[in-house]
C-alpha positions as semicolon CSV with decimal commas, in nm:
position;residue;x (nm);y (nm);z (nm)
1;X;0,000;0,000;0,000
2;X;0,184;0,301;-0,127
3;X;0,116;0,670;-0,134
4;X;-0,034;0,644;-0,484
5;X;-0,295;0,398;-0,358
6;X;-0,384;0,623;-0,068
7;X;-0,408;0,926;-0,293
8;X;-0,638;0,743;-0,536
9;X;-0,859;0,618;-0,253
10;X;-0,881;0,963;-0,098
11;X;-0,961;1,125;-0,432
12;X;-1,215;0,851;-0,508
13;X;-1,393;0,887;-0,176
14;X;-1,396;1,267;-0,212
15;X;-1,549;1,238;-0,560
16;X;-1,807;0,986;-0,436
17;X;-1,918;1,223;-0,162
18;X;-1,917;1,522;-0,398
19;X;-2,111;1,335;-0,665
20;X;-2,370;1,211;-0,417
21;X;-2,424;1,557;-0,274
22;X;-2,456;1,710;-0,621
23;X;-2,696;1,443;-0,747
24;X;-2,923;1,383;-0,449
25;X;-3,093;1,725;-0,428
26;X;-3,178;1,764;-0,797
27;X;-3,284;1,399;-0,818
28;X;-3,531;1,434;-0,530
29;X;-3,676;1,752;-0,679
30;X;-3,693;1,589;-1,024
31;X;-3,891;1,296;-0,886
32;X;-4,132;1,531;-0,708
33;X;-4,187;1,732;-1,028
34;X;-4,230;1,413;-1,229
35;X;-4,497;1,294;-0,988
36;X;-4,670;1,631;-0,999
37;X;-4,657;1,637;-1,380
38;X;-4,810;1,288;-1,398
39;X;-5,088;1,404;-1,166
40;X;-5,161;1,703;-1,392
41;X;-5,162;1,478;-1,699
42;X;-5,412;1,244;-1,533
43;X;-5,634;1,540;-1,443
44;X;-5,621;1,680;-1,796
45;X;-5,701;1,338;-1,941
46;X;-5,998;1,312;-1,705
47;X;-6,110;1,660;-1,807
48;X;-6,085;1,573;-2,171
49;X;-5,828;1,838;-2,255
50;X;-5,466;1,804;-2,345
51;X;-5,164;2,024;-2,349
52;X;-5,125;2,200;-2,683
53;X;-4,749;2,150;-2,721
54;X;-4,676;1,919;-2,427
55;X;-4,413;2,155;-2,286
56;X;-4,465;2,312;-1,945
57;X;-4,249;2,498;-1,700
58;X;-4,229;2,182;-1,494
59;X;-4,102;1,980;-1,792
60;X;-3,827;2,235;-1,857
61;X;-3,729;2,229;-1,489
62;X;-3,730;1,849;-1,497
63;X;-3,486;1,853;-1,790
64;X;-3,250;2,083;-1,600
65;X;-3,273;1,881;-1,280
66;X;-3,223;1,554;-1,467
67;X;-2,906;1,695;-1,627
68;X;-2,773;1,812;-1,289
69;X;-2,840;1,469;-1,138
70;X;-2,665;1,302;-1,434
71;X;-2,356;1,518;-1,383
72;X;-2,351;1,433;-1,012
73;X;-2,392;1,065;-1,095
74;X;-2,103;1,081;-1,340
75;X;-1,880;1,237;-1,074
76;X;-1,981;0,960;-0,834
77;X;-1,899;0,691;-1,092
78;X;-1,556;0,845;-1,156
79;X;-1,495;0,837;-0,779
80;X;-1,586;0,469;-0,761
81;X;-1,355;0,400;-1,055
82;X;-1,068;0,578;-0,877
83;X;-1,121;0,367;-0,566
84;X;-1,109;0,049;-0,775
85;X;-0,797;0,171;-0,955
86;X;-0,643;0,240;-0,613
87;X;-0,702;-0,123;-0,519
88;X;-0,581;-0,254;-0,857
89;X;-0,245;-0,074;-0,850
90;X;0,015;-0,257;-0,650
């Protein structure tokens, strides 16, 4: 176990924590908006109306939040990869 291993593990763990923190908030808000949007769609279907273009403020916000969660997830995956590389290097 050399200093390179320790550095990779530390960097990996730091990226895992950073990625989780960046992804968790937008993901929770995205899921809440998705649920709310599905509820509105059910109501409009019951009412007999439909959205003219299908694009709402909530759908735009969901796209932004989904992208933020994807970036956070990518950071987390890179952190996990660094931890595995730290174990693989001898």
